[in-house]
N, C-alpha and C positions, 0 to 999 in steps of 0.2 A: 404679187403685187399686181394688179390692175388698174387701166383707164377705162371705167366703162362708160359707154356712147349712152346719149339721149335715147331717149323712148324711140323705138323702129328701128328697120333690117341692119341697120349700120353695125357692123364688128369692131370689135374693139383693138385697135391699132395699137397699145401699147403691153409688152410684159418685160415684167424686169427680172432678170438674174443676175446674178454676183460675177457670174462668168462674164454674159454680156457685157455689163458694164465694165468689165476689167479691160477689155477688149477695145470698147469705144474710148475709154481713158488713156488705154496706151498710144492711141493713136495721134500724133501730133493734130491740133485743129485749133484754126484762128477762133471757134469760138470758146475754149479755154481761156483766153485771157483775161476775162475779167471775173474769174472763180472767185480771186482771194478780195475784190476790192472792198468789198461789203466789209468784208473781215479786218480788215488794216484800219477800218476807223471805227471799231467797235471797243469798247472801252475793256481794259485787261482786268483780268480777276488774278487773287492770291488763291493758289491752287489748296486744295483741301478746304477752304474756308465754304460755310455756308450760304447759299444765294438770299436768306435772310439776313446775314451778316453782310453781304456785301451791298443791300438796299439800305442797310442803317447808316451807311458810310455815303449816300448819293444824296442828291438834292430829292423832296418830296415827291416831286412828280414824277420821278422815275419809276416809281410802283405803278405804272399803269398798265392798260392792256396793249399797249401797242411796245411791248420790253422784249425784246427777241434773246434768246437763249441761243448761241450760236457753238456748234459743236464739228470741231474739224471732219468726226467718222461720218457724219451723215453728208458729207460734201459728195460722196460715192455715189451714193443713190440719187441726190438732187442734180449732179451735172451730166448722170445717165436722163436723166427725164428731159434735162434741158436739151440734149442731143437729139433725143427723140422727137423731140416737140420742132427743132429745128427742121430736120428732117420730113417732116411732113409738112410743114410751111412752106419749106422751098418747093417741093413738087406741089403743093397749091401756087404756087408762083410760076411753075413751067406749064401747068393747065388750065390759068385763069386767063381769061380773054383780055386783048390789049387794054380793054375801057377799065379793069379790075386789076391789072399786072402792078401796077404802080401801086397803089397801096396795098397789095399782098407783101410787096416789097420791103416796104415802110414796117409793116407788120415783123417781118423777119429780122428787119436791121434793130428795132427796138427789141425785141425776144434775143438777139446777140448783145445786146447792151448789160441783159438782166444776168446779175453772179450769182452762182449754188453759192450761199451764204450757210448750210449746215444749219439752218434754223430748227429746234426743237420747240414744241408749245408750251407753254407754261398755265399752270390754273389759276389758282389765286395768289396774287401775287403783292398780299401786305404780309412786311413783314412780321408782324407779332403774331399773327395770324399761322404761318407759314412755323415762327418757331415752336407754337403749341400742335403742329401736325407734321412732325419732322417726316412724316414717310412722304409729305408734298412740298418736301424740301432743299433740293438739291443739293449735293455737294461737287463743288466746281472743281474742275480738274485741269492739270496743265494742256495749255493752245485753246481753252476755252474762252469764249469772251459774251459779253452781253452788249448789246445795240439798245438807246434810249432813243427814242422819236422824236424828232421836234416836240414840243410841249407849249399849247396845247395842240390836240389833235381837233380841227375844226371842220375839216370838209369831207366829201367821199368823192371817188373816183371811178368813174365809169372807162372803161376801156370801149375805144373803137372797133371795128373790125378793122381799121386802117392804120390800129397801134395807136393813135395818138389817146392824148390823156383828155376826158371832159370832166372838169373838177366841178362840183357839186357844195355850196355852203351847208355843213348838214344842220338840219331844225328837228327836235324831239316830235317823235308823231306821225314820222314821215315815212311812208310806206318805199318798198323796191321801186315799185311801179312809176310815182312821182321823179326820182331819181333819174330813170331809164327815162320819161317824158321830157324831163328838161333837158335831156341830151339829144333829143328826138328819135330817141331808139323804143321798142318795144313792142310796134304795131306789127312789125314784121316776124318777129322772133316769138319761139316756143316754151324757151327755157331761159333762165339766166341762173348765175351762178355768184356768189358773195365769198369776199374771203374779210371774215371779219378781222380788226385789227389785233385779235390773239394768237391768229393761224388757223381757227377752225373755219371748215368751208361746206358751205350748202347750197342746193340746187332745187328750185321752186320752178314751178308752171307756169307761164303766164299768157298764154293763147287761150282762146274762148275756147278749146275742148279738152285744157289740161290746169285751167285758173285754180289755184291752190294756196292756202295763208302762206305767209314768207316772213321769216326775222327780220324783224327792222336792221338797218345796217346801222351801224355805229359809227361814230367818227372814223376816219384812217381806213374806212372799209375799201375795198375792191369791187368793181360789179363788171362783169363779162355778160355780154347777151345778143349773140350773134345770127344775125337774119336766117330763118330755115333755108332762103334761097342758097346761101354761103354753105353746101354739106360740110364742104372738107375744114372746113374752120368750127361748125357743130361737132364734127367727130373727136378733137383733140379739147375742147371743153375743158373736160374733168383734168386733164393732166395741165392745162393752162391756168386755172384758177389756181391749184394748189400750187404752182410755180411760184404763181403771185404772191401767194402766203407766205413763203419763203422770205419774201423781199422785205417781210416784215410792213408796216402799213403805207399807205397808198400816199403818194408826195402830197402836200399841203399847200394850198394858197398861198399867196406871197402875205407877207405878215412884216410887221415893222420890228417884231422880236431879233434878237439878237441868234444867227444861225446856230444851231448846234452843231459841235464839232463832227461828230460821228453820222450827220445827216446822210442817208445817200443819194444820189444824184441820177437823176432817170433821163435820158436823150429823146423822151419822146415828146413830139409838139403837143401843146397842153395851150386849153381855151377852158374860158369861165363861162359858166353857163347858172342861173335863175330858177331856182324849183318854181311853178307853177301855182296860182292863189288858190287853185280847189284841192282839194286835198284827195288822192284815188281813194276809192273805197275797196275794203279787203277783201279778195276773191274769195269763196266758201271751197272747200273740197265737193267732189260731185258725193249726191247720199245715196246710197245702192240699200234695197230693203226685197224682204220675201217676196214673193208672190203668193196665190192662195196655194199652191203646192209644196210652197217651200223653196221652189227656184228663186234667182234673184231674177225678179223681174216686175211686172207693174200688176195685174191684177189675174185673171186666167192667163195672159199669157208671158214667154218668157222673155229676157233681154240677153245682149250678150254679156253684160258686165259679170265682173268675176269679184268676190272679197279677195283678202290677203291669203297668204298660204298660213293655214292654222287655223283659221276660223271657225265655229261650228258653231251650229244655229241649229234649234228647235221650235218649232212653230205648231199652233194649233188655229183651225181655220174652219169655220161652219158656212155653207149656202146648203139649202134644202135641195136635193135629198142625203146630200155628200159633208161626211165630216172628216176632217184630214191630220193625222199625226205625222208630222214632217221633219227628218230629222236630215240635216245636211253638214258637210264634210268640206274643205277645202285644202287636201295636200298637198295642192301647187296652185301657185297665183294662175295658172292658166287650167285648171282643172277643178270643176264643181262636182261631188258626188254624194250618193246618200239614199234613204230610204223610207218608206212612208206607208203607214195601215191608212186606209179609208172603211170608212164605215157607212155602210149605204143602209138609209134608213128605212126606207119603204122595200126590201127586199132581205127576206130572211136567210140564215146560213142554212144550208141543206145542212151538213153533219151535225148541227147542233140541235143538241138534246131539250135545253133551255130556252129557247125563242130567240137566241141572240139575232142581232140583225146581220147582214154577212160582212164580214172584214176581209180586206184584199188588201195584199201586201205586195210591192213593186222595189224598184233599182232604178233609179234615176244617173244620169252621167250628162255634164256639159262639160265639151272642148273648146277652147278657145284655138282659133284657126289664124285670127290675125291680129296684130295687137292697133290698135286707135293711134292715126295720127292727127297731122293737121287738116290732114285730105282723105285719110284713108278710115272707114268707121272701124269701130271691134265687130269681130266675126267671130262669131261661135257657130256650133254643130251640136246639137244636144240630142238625148233620148229619156223618152218619159217607160215607165214601166219595164224595164231592161230584160229584168230576170223575175220577173211574177207572173203571174196566172194571164197576162195581155188584157187584161179588160179596159185597161186606158192607155195600150201601147201608142205611141207616137213618136214620130223623129221632126227633127227640124233645123233650119238654118235663119240663124238670125243676124242682125246688123244692128250697132248701136251708133249714133254717133252725139256727140254733147255742143252745147252752144250756151255756156257759163250757168247758168240754175235752170238750163233747161237740158232734157236729153230723151231724144228722137228713137225710138226700135221700129223697126221693119223687120217684116221673117216672112217665109213661106213655110207650111207644117203638112206633114201629112197623118194618118190614122185619126188620132182621136183629135189632134191639132187643126187637121184641114178637111175633117167632115164634112163642111158646107159647100168644100168643091165650089168655091168661089173663081177659081182660076185651073186651068187644062193643066193637068201634072206633066212641068218639062221635061222628064224624064222619057215622056211617049214618045219622043224622039229618036230613041234610043231601043224601040222595039214596041210591039203588043202589050209582051209580058208587064208591064207598067201600067197598064189600063185599068186592073180588079187586084185586091186586096183581100186575100184568105185570112178566113178566123179559124183562129188556131190556137187552143191553153199549151199549146208545148213551145217549147225556145227553139226549136231546131227548126219547123216551120214555121214559126216567126222571123226568124232571121231570113229565108226567101222574100217576106213580105213586106222589108222597108223597103222604105219611097215608092211606094206601088200605089194604085188607087187613087181615090181623089187626092186634091190638095185647094190649099187655101191660104190667100194673105192674110197676114196679120198685124197689129204694130200699133204704135201709140206715143207717148210723152208724158214725164213727168216733169214736175214743177217744184223747184225747191222755194218755198215762198219766205217773204223777205223775211215770216215769225221764223225762227231758225228749226225749230223742231217738227214742223209739218211740212208734209211733202204732197202737192197733190195728185194723181192718178187719169188719165185717161184713154182707153184703148178701144180697138176693133178686134172683135174676137175671130176666131178662125172658124170657130165648132159652132154648128145652128140646133146641137142637142137632138136631132132626128134621129141620130144612130146608137144610142146609147146603151152601153153593154147591159144583159140581159130584158133586154124591151124594155126599158125603163125609161123612154125617151121625158124631154121635157120640154115645155114651150119657150120659147125663144120670143121675145116681142120686140126686142130689137138688138143689135148684136154691138151697141156701145153701150160699154162699162166703166163709170167711174167712181172713185175710190178715193181715199188716202190714206197715208202714214203719219203716224205721230209717234214720234219720239220720245216717250218717257223719260227715261236714260240710256246714256249709251249700249244698256243692254238689255235694253226692254224696249219693244216695240208695238201699239195699238193699232190697229186697220181695222176700217172697214169700206164697204161698197155699194154701190147698188147695181147689180148686173141681170142679162139678161132683159131688161126691161121692167122686171116685178119681184125680184126676190133681192134679198139685203145680204151681206157679206158679214163676220164678224171676222177678229183676228188677234192673236197675240203671240209675239215672236219672242224669243229668248236667245242672246247672242254672245256670244265672246271670243277671244282671240286668242285659244289655249295654249298658242306656241309663243305667244307673250308673256304668260302667266308666272308671276313670282310673289313671292310674301317676305318682307321680313321677318327675320327669326328672334321674335320679339321673347321667347320662352325659351330659349337655347338655354343651356347650363351654359357660364360666361366662360371663357377660356382663361387658363393660367393668365398673371400679369407679364408682359412682355417687357423684358429688356435688353440689351444688346450685349451685355457680356452674360459668360454660363451661373450656374448658378453655383454659390458659394459651397452648399450641402447639397448634396444629394438625399431626398428621401426614403429610395429605393427601389427598384426595378417593380417589385410585387405594387407600390405603391403608382409609379407610374403607369403600368399595366392597367390599373383600375380606373385611372382618370382616361387614358386613352380606350377604354371600352365604355366609359360612361361618356364621352364627347363624341363618338363615332358609329358606335353600336357593334362593331369589331368584337372579336372575341381574340385576345393574345395570348398566343401558346407558349411565347419562348422570348426572351429579351437577353440578349449574351454580348458582351462588349470583345472586341478582338484587334487589337492595337488600339490606334484610332477610331475603329469604325464600331458604331453601335448598330450589332443587326436584331431586326424586330421581326419574327414568325405570326402571322395574322389566318384566320380564317374566317368564314362567313363575315366575308366581306362586301360580296355583290348588294348591289346596289345601283343606282343611276348617278347621282351625284358623287361620284369617285373621288374628285380632288378634292372637291370642301372639307371633304374626311381626311383625306392624305394631308392635308393644311393643317388641319386641327390636331393632325396627331404629331407633326411635325413640331408643332407649338409647345404641346405638353413635353417631348424629348426634348427640344432646347430650353424648356423653363427646367428641366430633372439632371438633364445630362451635364457632369463634371466638364472642368473645360481641355482635358485631355482628349475629348472624346470630339473628328472634327467633318463627319459625317455619318448620316445615318443610311441606312440597307432597309426597306422594307421585303420580307419575303413573303408571298400572298399563296396560299393554300386555300383546297375545298375540299373537303372530305379526304383529305389527306394526299391530293392531287396536289405537287406544286406546279401551278401553271404563271406565275409571271414574280419577278423581281421590280425594285425600283431603289436607284440610288441617289441621294438629294445631300449636295454641298453645303454645309452647315454656314458655312462663311459668306456666301454667295445669299442663302437665305435669309441671314439675316441684313444681309444689307440692303436686297429689295425692300426690305421692310423698316427702314431708319433712312432712306432719303428716295428721293425721286431718280431714276435713271432714264440718261435718253435713251433711245431704241434699242440701240448696237450694244448696249451693256444689257439691257433688259429681253432679249433675246437669248444671251449667254446665259441667264440665269434658267435653268432645265431641271427637270426630274430627270434621268437617266434608266431607260428602262430596258431589260436584257434579259436571258433566258435562268430560270431558277433552277438552283442544281435537284436533281432528281431522288439523290435520300438526303435528308435535312439531319444534320447534325443530333446527335441523341434520340432519334426519331424511334430508336427500338427501346428507351428505358422503359419500364414499367411506373405505373400512375405511384404507387407508393414511394420509388425513388426516387420521381416528380416532385411529388411533395416535400419529401427529408430536405431535396436539395432547394428549393424555391424558400423554406422555414430560415435554413442556413444562411442561404445567400441574401436574406433581402437589404440588410444592412449595406453589404458590403457590393459596390458599384463596379468592382475587377472582375467578378464571379457572374455566371450567369443565372437567371432565373426561370424555372421551368413551371406552368400553370401545373396545379393540380385537376387530373381529367375530370368531368364529372360524366360517368357513364348513362346516367340516366336523365330523361328532360320530360316535362309537362308539361302540360297549358291548354288551359280554358277560354274558349271564344264565342259570341253570338253565330250563328250561321240562317245563313237566308237562300232560297232557291227560288224560280221565277220560270213560268211561262208565257208569253204574250204572244195572242194573235190567234189560240187555239178557239174552235168553233165550241167550246162547254163556256169559256168566260174569256175578256179577253185579256184577263191578268188572272193566273191562278200563281197562289205566291205559299210559301212555307216559312216561317220562323219556328227558331230552335237554337240549340247549345251544343257546342262539338268540343271534345274534346281531345286533343294529339298529345302521343306519347311517342320517346323514342329511348331505346338502348342499346349504346355505342357497344360491339366486341372488340373493335380495334379503330384507328381513325377510317379506314376502308371500309369498315362491315358492321354494318347498323339493322337495327329492327325499326321499322317504323308504322304507325298505323293509325286511324282513327275512330271515334263511338260518335254517332247522334243522335240526338234526341227533340224529334222533331215536337214543339209545344203550341202552335198554333198555325191553322190554315185555312185554307177556303177548298179544300180537295173533295169535300161532299159535292160540289159540282163539276165535278174531273169523270166524267163518262169514257170521253171517245179514246179509241182506240186506231190509228191509221191504217188504211189497208196497205197491203204488202205482198208482192210476188218474190220478195227475196229472202233468204232466212231474216226472223225476226232479229236483228244485230239493235236496235235502236228504237224500234216500233214499239218496244212492250213500257215505253218509257212510264204511260201510267201505273202498269204493276210494279215496276221496282219505286215510286215515289209512294205510293198509297197505300202496299200491301203490310207495311208495320212501321210505327212510329218510333223504335230503337231500332238504328242499323249500324252497322260496321262499313263505313263505305273505303277504307281500306286498309290492309294491313299486309307489309310487305321487307322480305329481307334482301338487301342488298349489297353490294361487294363492287368494288370500284379497284380502277388499278392503271399503270404509266409502265406502258412498252417503251417509251424512249420521252423525248424532250416534247415531241408535237403528238404521240400516239394515245389514246387514250382508250379504256375498254371496262364495260359491267357487266353484270351476270345478278341476275334480281330474279324473285319467285313470291307467290304470292297472292292476295287478293287486289288484284290491278288496278281495280277501279272499283266503280258500283256495279258493273254491268259483268265484267269478266275477272275469270282469274287464272293463273298461268304461270309460265318460267319465259326466261327471257334473257337476251344477251344486245352488245351494242358495241360498239366499234367506231371509234372517232380520229380523223387526221386531222387537226386544227395547227396549224406552224403559228407562233407569234406574229401579230400585226398582218399577217395575211391576209388578205380580202377575199378566201378563198376558204373554205372547211369543207368535207366530205364525210360520211358519216352512213353506217349501215345495221340495222334491228332487227330481230328474227326473234319472234315471240310463238310459242304454241298455248292455245288460252282456250276456255272452259267458260259456258255462260253460267252466271250466278243463279243463284236462286232470288225468287221475286224479294224474299223476306231482307237480304242484302246480310247474314247468317255466314254461316260456313257451307251450307247447300249447296250444290251444284245441279244444272240444268244437263241433259243429253248433248246440246250443239257445241263443237268443239270446229278449232278451224286454225292454222298456220296465219301467221299475217306477220309482215315486216315491209320495210323501206329501203330503199337506198337514197339519202340525201343530198344534193349539194346545196351549200351555202355559198351567197355572193355578193359581198359588197359592192356596189357598184362603183361607190366613189361620185358617184353624181348625185346632189341634192338631199344628199343621206337617205335615197334607195335603197335597201333591199331586196336581192331576190331569193327562193326557194326553191327547189323544185324536187319534188319526190315521186319516186318512181314503184309500186312492188303492188302487193293483195290486200285489199281491205277486208276487216272483220266477216264482211257476207261473201266473202271467196271471191268476189268479182276484182278486178286488175287493171291498173289505171295509174292513172299521173295526178297529183296534185301541185299546183302554183299558188304561190303565195308573195304578195309583191308587199311592202313594209316602205313605210316613211318617217323616219324619226328626224325631228325634229331636235336644234340646239339644246332646249330646256327639256330635254327628254321625251316630250310628247311624241307616244308611238302611232299612226294610223297605218290601217293593214287591212288588204281583202284577199279571200283564197277562192280558188276555183276548180271542184277534182271532177275529171273526166272518167268512168270506168267505161268496161267491156258489156256494161249493162245496157239493152235501150230506153230510148224514153217512156216506152210502155210500161216495163218492169219497172223501173224508175220511179215511176207515178208521177205527182203533178211538181212543176220545178225542174224537172228531164236533168237535171244534176245537182251535186252539193257544191253548193255558195255560201259565203256570208261577209262580213264586215266587222271588225274588231278596232278599239280604241284601248289603249293605254295612259295614264296620267299619274306621272310622281307626284306622291301626295306633299314630296320637297317644296315642289312648284305652288302648294297649295294653302298650305297649314304653317304657322307662327312660331312651331318645331320642327326639327330637323329628325325624319322617321325613314326608313331604306324601302321604304314598301311602296307601292302603286295600286292604282285600284283601275280595273278594266273593265270593260264591257263589250259585249258580243253577243252578234246578231245574225241571226239566220233565218230566210224565209221558211224553211219548215222544216222537221225533221224527218228522214228519210234511212233507209237501211244500205245503199248505194253510198259508196266513198265513205263509208262511215272508219275512223283511225281508233285505234286503242289510244285512252286517255292515260301514258303514263307519266310517272314523276319522276323527278330526278335526272332528266336527259341530259348527256355530256353537252350537247351546246351549251345549256343553263348553266351546267359545273362550269364552264370553263370563260366563259361570256368577259371574262376580265382581259383574254388575248384578244377580243377585238380592236381592230387599230385606232375604233372611236371609242373605246370604254371609257379617256378620260375628258373627253371633249365635250360632256353633256355638262351645262351649269345654269342657272337663271341666266334670264338676257341683263347684258348689260346697260349701267343706266349713261345717259347722256352727259354726266356731270364731266369737265374739263378739269384735268391730271396735266401736272407737271410730267416732262415725259410723252406724251401722247405724241404720235407721228403723223408729223403732217402729212406725208407723201401714203396714210393707209388708204387703200382703196378698198380694203376690203368691207369698208364703211361707206361706201359711197352707195346712192341708190339705184 
C-alpha cells in the first residue's frame, strides 16, 4: 500500500507494512493519545446484528452518507498513516523558512489532534435496500461502533496550508473551483483532493496545464489543495486526504440545532467564507487525437502527448499521393508504438505483376522522456519507419505544453520530418559526421544515420472549441517535400497546415485538413481502450441459487460435475470426498479469467455438497500433468457472500494455493472401471465419482488465412472449413490432427515468391497455400510426463506444422508461482511437400532452443529470451517482450537476430513482429475461455524462422504462473460496504 504523489518527479514517501506499523505503535508516542477519542463518542452496537437492523432502531437521519463504521482492527494501519504524516510534516517544519514555520507548526498541531478512528467505508445505507442485498449489509461485531454525524450536513471544509479550516456553506451545482475560490485558494495549486462524507477520495487537476472535470463536493466534504510552491505539503497530499476521510464528515458551520453527542471536536482554527456569485465553469480534459501518420499529434507533425495504457487506435488517412493505414498501441502510458502501411499511388510496386501501387511497411515508436508539470512541458522522443524499408524514416524530439483548451507543441525533426533543413543540425557541434545522412534500405545502415543530416523545427497548436466534439489544428511542417522517396517530390505552396478533428463518438473520429497549401486530407480513426474492455455476461448460464446453509440433499456427484462443466468449460475428471474435504480433479482449465470460473465452481459445490463438507480442494491437471492445487474454506466463502466484510476480514478470505500430488488417486484405473464406479456411486455423496473417459473427440470449425501487404494484392485471403480430431491412448499420450478444405480465396492473384539466399524454409509460402485445396496442416503423436513437481517433459512426432514434419522433445523447469521458468527443445525435421499431405521434400535440419521466461513483476511485463538454431540452419537469439494487462489483454513484440548478414536475410535485415491477444471474455456477453489474436510481421523471410510447434509445455503449465489468477474484468467504481479508505492501489 502506498501513497502516490502528484504528477512530477517526486517519489512516494509512504510504504505501509504490518511489521513497520507494529514497530511504530509499540513505541510510546504523544501522537497516539487521541487514537480512541472518536471511538469513545460513537454509538454502541449489538454484536451480531446487521447494519440494517441498527439503522432501523435509529432516527431516520442516521442513514446518511456521513455514517461512519468504525472497526478497531483497522486502527493499526490508520495510526501508522498518521505517524508517517507527522514525520513528514515535522520535517517540513524544520526545513521551512522563518516566515512559514509558524503555519507549518499549526498544521502539525492540527494533525496531532486528529485521531485514527478505524473508519471503514459504507455503500448504500438505506436499511430496506440493505435487507434486500445482504452482501452489502455488514454484521456488526464486538468492539465496533457507528458514528452518526451532525444532521443535516450543510457545509464543505477547505483545509488551508496552515491547517486552519475554511467552512463554506454548501450549494448545489457548485464545483470544486468555487469552494477553493471562496477560501482564496486554487490559483497557485496544481491539484486538489476531495474526501466525500462517505469516505471516498478523488484527485482533480486544477491548473491551466492539467485542468479536468471533478466530482461536485457533497455537504460534509473535505478539500485540500496545497500551493505548488509548498512541495513538501504537496507530496503528502494523498495520505492527508485519506486520513481526513477517516475522520468522518468535515466539521459543520455553527447551527442552532442541538449538538449530536458523538460529534467530533476539531482543534483547528476555523473561518467562514461565502461562495462567489459567479459559477466557475467546469474544466474539460485535454483532447488528444491522431495525426496523418496515426501518431498522437496534429496533422503531419507529432506531439509529445500520449494516450492511456491499453489504448489501441486504427486510422485511415489520405492526401495525394499517400494513403496510410495506421495501427497504434499504447503498451504503457509513456510509450506509443505501432505499424503502418503506406500506399504510394503514383509509384508501382516493383515486384508486382498485377499493377498494384507501391506499399511501404513501417514501424514507429515514441517514448515520453518528461511528464508535464506546471513549469515543464511534456517531452517525447520518437522514431518513424524504425523497422521497415526506411522510405519515410525520421527522428524527432518534441515538447507539448497545455493552457486550458489550447495545446502547443514545438519540436525538432531529422530525416523525413526535417527535410526542409530550416535550422542547422545541433548535433554538428559533436562532429562533422552529423553533416550528412546516408540513404539505405537496411536497418543496420540506418541506425548509423539517426539524427544526422538536415534538421528542421516544426510545431503547432490545437484548440478544443466550445463545441465539445470539435478540435481545430494549426501547424508548421518541417518537411518541404523536395526529398521524397522514389524521386516523388511534391509541390509545397505553404508549410502551414490547418485541419480539424471531429469526435463522432468516444471511439470514432473524423479528420480533415488543408496541407502543403494545395492538398486536402481526409481521415477516419477508430479507437478504444482494450485494457478497460468488459461486457456484462447477460447470456451466461444462471448460477445455482445461493443459500447460506448446505443443501438438504445432494443431487449426486455426476450431476455436480455436469453443472461445473456447464458453468466453467472445464472437464471434471473426478470428485471424491475424504473426511470433511471434497476433492475435485479438473483438466482443460486453461483460460484467462480463471478466478471467475473458480468462483462459479465453488458456487456449484456449495449448492450440492452436504453439510459435512467443510472445504473444497481443486486439483488442476493438463494432459495428465498435475500442475496446481487450490483449497477453499467453505465457511469463509459463504461469509463473504452474506455480509460485507471490513478490509482485515476480507483479506482473510483466500484460496490457498499449493503444490499438487504427482500421482493422483486411482489415476491408473481403466475407463471401464471408472464408468462402473461412476454409475454405482452417483447417488452416494460419500463415495467417489469418476468420469468415463472419452478417448476420441472431434470438431469442425471455419478457417481463415490471410497475407497482408504483398506485391500481388494488399490482401490475399482464403476461407475454408477445418476438422480437428484427437484420440487419447492414455491421459498423457494422444494423437491429434487437422484437415482443411479451402472453399473460397483470391489466390489466383498470388504469383510472387520472395527471393532468398538462405534455405527456403518460409519463402515457399505461395507454393504451400496454393498447391492443393484439401490439406493436412498437422498430425502429431504426443506424450508428456513429469520428472518432479517442477520438471516436465514431452516427446512428439509427426506432421508438426504445415511446412515441416519430424520428431522432437522438450524439457521445462517451472516452479509454482516462480517468476522464472526455463526450457529446452530439440527437433529433427524435414520439409513437407507443397501439397501438405504425407509427402516430404529433401531439406532436413536440426532445430531447437534454450528459452528463459521471466515475469519481471513490473507493470505486467514478461520477457522471454531464446537462443539456438533456426529452421534455415542459422543460429541466434530471439527476444520477446510482453505486456499483460489486468483484464487479460496482451501486447507483445519480438525480434530475432541470427548469424546471417543483412544481405543474406534480405529486406528487413532481421525477423521482427508485433502481436495482440484479447480474451473474448472481455468482449462477449457470454463467458468463453478462448481469446482472439492478431500478429503482424512486415515481411516473411527465411532467416530467424522457428518451428511452429503445438502443445508447448509453457502453455500446458500456464496455471503455475504467479499471475494466473489475477486477470479479471476492470472493477467498477460503485461504492461498496467494506471498501478500504486507505486503499492507495486505486489512487491516480
